[in-house]
N, C-alpha and C positions, 0 to 999 in steps of 0.2 A: 503493498501499499502505500509505501511510502515514496517508492521510485516514480508517482504517479505524476503525471505533468499536473496544472491548475487546470487544463479544459478538462480533462478526462476526469479529477474530481469534482468538478462543476456538477459534469452528466451523473455521477453516484449520487452527489449530495441531491439534483432535482428529481431522480428516482426515488431515491430514500421518502422525500417527502411525496410524491407522486402515492407512492403502495403504503406508506406508513410506517414503513419502516423507523423511520426518524425517531416514532416515540420510544425505541430498544435504545436504551441507554448506549448496550456496547457499540453496536453499530454508529450513533453518532460522538462515541468517544474515539474510536478508528480512525471516523472521517475528520476529526478534530486533530488525529496524529498524522496523519496523511498531508495535513497544511502545514508540515514542518516549514517556516521561514514565512508562511501565508500568515500574518497573525491577524492582520483584520478580518481577513475569510473565516478566519477557527472563530474570533470574537461574533460573526456575523450567526455564524452557525450554532453560538451554546444560544444565543435568544432566541433562535427560531425554535428554540429547546424547549425552551421556555415558558413560549406560545402556545403550545401544543397541550393538552390538559392531556392527564396521560402516563407524558415522560417524565420516570425520576431521575433525578441529578445525585449521580452519587459526587462522594470525593473525590476522586479520580477526574471528573468531570471540570470538578469546583478547581481543582489545582491548576488543570489544565487553564480553564480561562482566565485565572490569574498570572501562567506563564505568558498565552498570550496577552492580556494585557501589558504588561513589564516590558513586552519587546515589539509594541504595536511601535512603529514610526512615530504615531501622531497620539499623541492620548490628550483626549480631550472632554469636556465637560461629561459627556456623554459615556465617555469610558470609566470616570468615577464613579461615575452615580450607579452603572449597573455592577462595579465591583462590589460596593454598599451594599447593592440588592443583591448580590448572589451572597455575603456574608450573611445579613441578615435571615435569608432563607433558613441559613445552615444556624441558625441559636448564634453565630459568633460574635454577638454585640460588642464585645471589647475589639474584634480585630476589625467592625466596622467603621465603630469610633474612631479610631485610630487612621485608618483610610482618610472616615473626612478631615480629620485634622493634615493630615498630608497631604490634604488637595491641592495641588499650585492656583490652581484657579478659585476666585472666591466672591463670582460675581451674584446677585442676592437671589436671583432664580434659583443657582444649582447650589446654595445655599437651602435654599426653602424645602428645592425636592428631597433632596439629601436628607434631613431635617424629619422631614415626611416619613420615609421606611423608620429611620433612626427612633423615633417620638414612640413608637406602639412598645415596644419591649426594655423602653431608658428605666434602669433603677436609680434612685437618688442618686448615688454616688458617680454613675454617670453622667446624669443630668450636670451636676454642678461641675462637671471640667468643661461641658459642651456648654453652659453659662458662660464660665469666665475665660473660655476661646470667641463667642462669639461679640461678647460687649469689647473683647479688644479690639476688634476690628470697626473702624468705622464702616457704618453701611448708608448713613444717609436716613431719610426718613422715607425708611422704608416700614410699610406699615404688616406687609406677610413676612416679613424677616422678626420684626418683634415679636407679632402676632406670633407665629411658629414657636419662637423661646417662652413667649406668657403661656402657652400650650401644653410646652416640655415642663414647665416647672408646677403646676395646677397636675397633671399626671402622675407625676410623683409626690404627690400631696405636700409639695413646698407654697403651701400659698402663702405665707410671708415674703418669700424672695417675690411671687407675682406681683403681689400688691403695690411693692416698692417699685416694680417695673411697668405697672399697668400707672400712677401717679407720679411717674418721674414725666412721664410723657403729656406735652402739652395735645388736649383733649380736642380737636378739633371735630366737625360735623364730620370730616371724611374720614375720623377714624374710628367708622362703627366696625371695624374686623375686629377692632383690640376689647370693646365693649360685648360684643358680640363674644369670643374667647373667655373673656372674663366672668361674663354671666355663666359661661356652661363649666367653666372651671370653678364656682362656687356652688353648682349644683351640683359635679362632680364628686366632690369633698363635702358633702350632708352639709353646706351652710344656707340654709335655705332663704333668711330674713337678710342675709346682704345679696342673694342673688334676685329676688323678688325686688329689695329698695333698686337693686340698680336698673333693673328692666323698668320700674317705673318713673325713675327719671327720664330715662332713655325716650323711652315711649309720652310722655305727660308733659314732664317739664322741658325737654329737648323741643318737643312735637319733631322728631324722628320719621321719615316718611322710610320704611322697611321695602330690602324686596326681596324676592324669593328665597335666596340662601340666609340672611336675616329673620325672615319668620319663621320657615323650618328648624331654624336653632335654638330660637324664643318657643316655641311651638314645645320641640323635646326638652327643653328645660320643664313648662310646664306639669308636662308629663313626671318626668324625675322627680318632680317634689310633688306630685301629688294635687296639683294648683287646677282645680277642674273649672273652678268659675271666670280663674285669668284665661284659660286656654283657651274656652268658649268666647272670651273677648276678640282672645287674637282670632277667632274660629269666621267673628261675623266682619272683619278687618280685613280678612281673605276674600271675605264676597262681597267686601264693601270697592275693594280695588280691582276687581278681577284675579286674586290669584288662585281660583279654586281651577282654572283650568290646567295649572305647573302640576305638574306628576308629584313634582319634591315636595310640595307643600300639601297635596293629599295626603300623601304618603305618611306627613307628621302630623297632620288631625287624626288621622287613624290611629298613630301611635301615642297619639296624645292621649284618647280617652281611655285605650285600651290600658294604658299605666295606671290611670284616674279610675280603673275596673269598671268604665263601662261600656260593656261590648257591645249592647246592645246598638249606641249612638255610633259606637266605631264601624261595627256590619254596614251600618246605616250610612255612612262617608262612605267606606270599599263602594258598597252600592254603585249608590249615586257618581262616582267618577268616571270619567269619557273614557279612560284608557288607564289599564295597568301595566306595570312591569315586575320585575321577579320582587324588587323590594314592597310594592305594595302587596303582593302575596306573603312575603314573606314579616309583615309587622301584620298583618290578621292573624297568621301562623302564631307569631309571637306573643298576640295580646291573650289568643287563647288559652295556652302554657301558660303564660303568667295568671291565669284569673284561676287552672286547675281544670281545665276544661278541655282534657283528651281528645273527649266523642268528638268534640265540636270541631278540633285544628286536624282530626283522621277525614272530619267531614269536606274540610276545607280543599283539601290535599286532594279528594277524589274530582271535586269538581277542577281542582288544576289538571289532573290526569285528561278529562272531559274537551279541558279548553283549549290540552295539547301544550301545555308551558312547561318550558323543561327546567327542572330543577338545579338549584347550583348546590354550593359546601353548607353555604346558612340553610337552605330551605332542607335538606337529608339531616342536617341539627335536629334541627326543631320536630321533624316527624319521627328521627328515632325518639328524642323526649318526649313527645305526645304521648307514650306507652309507656309513662308511667303516672299520669292521672286521667287514665280511663278505668269506667268502673269494673270491668273486668281482663284476665290476664290474657293479654295479648303477646305475650315473649315471642313465640313462634311466628307470628303476621312482624313483631320488631327485626324479627332476626330473618325473615325472608327480605326485607326490606334492604336492610345492613348489606346482604348479600347481593342486590339486586343494583345498589350504589355503581359500581364496577360497572358489571356484565350488562347492565341496562341503560343507566346515563351517564357511563365515562366519566365519574367521580369518583377518586382516586379516596380511602377514609384515612382521617388522619387523626391528630391526638384527640383531637375534640371532641371527633364522631366516639371512638373508642370508648372515651371518657363518659360518654352518654349513654352509653349501648351497658357499659359495666353500675353508671348509674338506675338504668332499667332492671336489670336482673338482680342490684341490690336489693330496691325495690319491692320484687318478688320476691325474695329469700331466695332468691338465686346464688347465692355466694360463691361457692365452690366455683361453679359455672363461669361467674363473672373472675376468679381471680385465673382458669384454666383461658379463658379470651386475652387476656392480660398476657400471660406464659406467651402464648402464640400469635403474639404481632408480629408484623412484618421486621418491624422497627421499635427502638428502646422504649418505652415506654415513658412519655414525662412525667413529673410527680402529679399532674392534674389527674390523672387517670387513677393511680393509688390512691388517691384519696378521696376520688368520686365511692373509691370500695371503705377505704377509711370510713366512711362516712355510714354507707351500710351496715357495716360492723356497728356500730354505735346503736343505729336503730333496731337492729336485729341482735343485740349482745353476744357477738360471735368472739371473743378475744381474743383465738387461736389466728386465725385469720388476720383482724386488727391489729396484730401485734408487727408481722408480716409485713401489711402494706405501713404503717408505722416507720416501721426500719429502712423502707425502701425511700418513703420521704423525705426522710431526713440524711438519708446519703445522697441525696439530691440537693435539699433546699435544709441544709443544721440550722439556719437562721429563723426559719418560718415559726413564729409561736402558734397560729393557727394548728399547725399539727398537733403539735403538743397539747393544747388544748382538746384538741377531739381526743385526744389519747387517755389524756385525765378522762373523759364525759365519759370514755368508753369503760374504762375502768371500778369508775363511779357507777355506771348502770348495773356493770355486771356484779355489783357486792365487792369489788375488791379494791377497797378503801383504803387500806395500806399502800399499794400500786398505782394508784390514783396520786397519794400523798406525795408518794417520791419523785414522782412526773411533775405534778407544781415545785417541789425543789427544786428541782432540777431547773425550771423555767427562772425559778427566782435566784439561783445562782448565776444562769445566763444573763440576766438583767431583763428579760422578755417581759412584755404587757400584751394584756388584751386591747386590744383597737375599742376605744370610746364609745360605747354607744348615745344613740344621740335617737330622737323618738319626734315627731313636731304634730300637731294638728293645726288647720288653718281654718280661721275663724271670723267670719266679716272682713275678711282680704288680708288678713293680718295672720300670720308664721304665729306661733307657740311654740318653743322649743325648748326640749328639757334633754340633759343630760342625768347620770343615778347619782341621786340625792341631791338635786340641785332645789336648791331654794332661790335662785334668783327671781322669780316670777314674781309680779307683784302681787296675785293671789296667794304663794305659793302657803300661807298660814289655812286658807281654807281649803288648798288642794290637799295638804298633808292631814287635815283635819277628817274628811272626806274619805279618805283614801284608810283610813285607817277603821272607821265605822266598817266601810265596803270590805274592809278585808276581816270584819269581825264577823258579819254578815255572811260570807264564805265559808268560814271554818263554820260556820253552823249546821250549812249544807253540805259537808262535808269534806273540803278545801285542806290539803297538808302542803304546807311549800317543803321543796326539797331543797334541801342546804347543799346537795352535792354540785350544785351549778354555782357556787361562790368559789373564787379560787383565791381569797386570803385567809392567811393562816391564823384563824380569830377565833374567838370562844362560838358555841353554837346559838344563843343568844342576840348573839350581831351579826352573826349567818343570817338570821330571819331579819333583821333590820337590812342588812347588807339589800338582800333578795325583794322584802317588799316597797323598796322607795326605787329600784329598777326606772331608767327614764320610757318604757311603754308604760308602764302602770300608773306613773303624773302623769302624763299626755292621753290616758285613757281616760282616767279621774275625773279631769280637765274637758274634756270632752263632753263628761255623763253632766256635769254641774250649768253646762254654756251650754247645750242644747235642747232642744224642744221634747219632752216627752215622748216616748216610741219611736224616736229618728235615731238612726243608725249614727253612731260615735266611727269616724275614719284616720286611723292613723298610720304613718308613717315611720320607717323605722330602719335604718344605715346597715346593720347587721343582723344576720340571724336570731331570731327570738325567740329565746332562751327556754328550756323546757318547763321551768317553775312558770312565769310570766305565759305562755300555752295554756298550763291549765289553769289556772288563776282564769284568765278570760272565758272561758267555757263555764267556768262558776258563775265570771260576773255577768254572762249573759241568761243565767239562770234568774238572778235574787234580781235585779232590773229590770230581766223583761224586755231586751236590748238587745240588737245586734253590733257585735263589736267587727270592725272591718281591719284588720292589720297586714301592712305589707312589710314586711322585709324582704334581705336580700335573696331569699328563695318563692318568694312571688307574694299572692294575695293567702290570707285568713280568713277566713268570714265563721267568726262564733254565730250562733243559733240555739239557744236550745240546750245548751252544755256539749253541744260538737262543733267541729271544725270542718272545715272544708278540706282542708289537708287529711284529712285522715289520721291525723297524729303521725304523718311523715315527711319532714320537710329538712 
């Protein structure tokens, strides 16, 4: 092959594309090898591989690409950005950042493009390096570059740094991209009061006329915060200014109503749209799954099939997820779809798909089968796959498999406190208190802390936010008194607090005190005090609902004869008459 001339090599390249053999990594690698000295052509071949679904790029191909890039006579911005993209595709974030810093060309458009690839997998340490590098270079008044930097800080939870960057800028009307980025950042980091304050300042004080992108972003924030009334106002805004014909805005409205728990309105908006793309269908699917309506989600999938809509990787992930929320066990149906991803739809299952499948099997108690699926994966499983198994082991109290899952997670992510918490809760749920205490002691020694839980309720267009044992609210005395009374009523009805969910090493009576004043309980109590009798109470929580709060809200729904709707990081929990829509699995 290495003796082939350019003309013959090009003919074989064209033939491989026509016959589909370019999908075979070995064929592509051989072609790249035959182009010794023709590094620009080898680079083009690599891009052909990336564009074709089903072509798996291995490390040999990656190394060939890097050699080709290094030896190309002219290395332009496109070459460098493709190298960064290749590194990110293999999870080599450090090398991607190093390549980014070494780029000889520093145009703003190149920087923005490169950051867009690096941002999604950036951790706090690397984000600080990138920030220092970007601020060192003077790009002038370039909103897109600064917005990318601002977005990076918010994605890494560095809100203090984000606010410094934001407030340092001169906020001209043309800087709406900065406002949109900051609003989304506040929502992403569970700071609803600041997000809504900025929206109101922008919309009502500055009388800014939004475009389609800004409107879709703000609608997304309304959904993330669970602020349906504000979302309805922007829905009307879209109607007034003729934005409903924009498919991106329509998708955002569907998603907003879904995240607010109003699937009836979300479905109406979807049906009224003049056209749908794959994002439209995915938004509707995701909404049903968030609301734990697996049967409805699968019905949407049937409509997609009848309409001849080709699913993408997100669609397939959502369809697998739907099988966790069906009334009957449809594991075989889930297996069939998983197999059809590649054979029918040419979608190569990735780690997210496997994690989702493991979660479905775990939901139905098939833990051994789930572990076997992981062992037979065609590539090394990520921590997220093992975490899905560990979470299922916690629910089904299977310590044996759970310990193996935790060991694998910690070998990959030794600094992740959530794994220790899951492991501790697994031991507690199975009655192994001593083992649970040892895990918590290890967390203490390593300096790990649980992410602070925050819950909020929106009433009269105002956000009322609570942390655990928070007394900053103006009506905190009334809230605490009402919660004490509510707890007594629940105790009479049979409620028993579960102190295994307290991570602090304190006396038993102190643990009960910690549990009673969790942020979710404070928010629900405030809702009961301030809403009309019989009206549902709707609360948003930024992390998983703890088991004790979950039990408590079931009793609250009984003693108050009120429906309690709580959306946590797993989806909606609708408590009514002592039962929850999640069927005690979340």
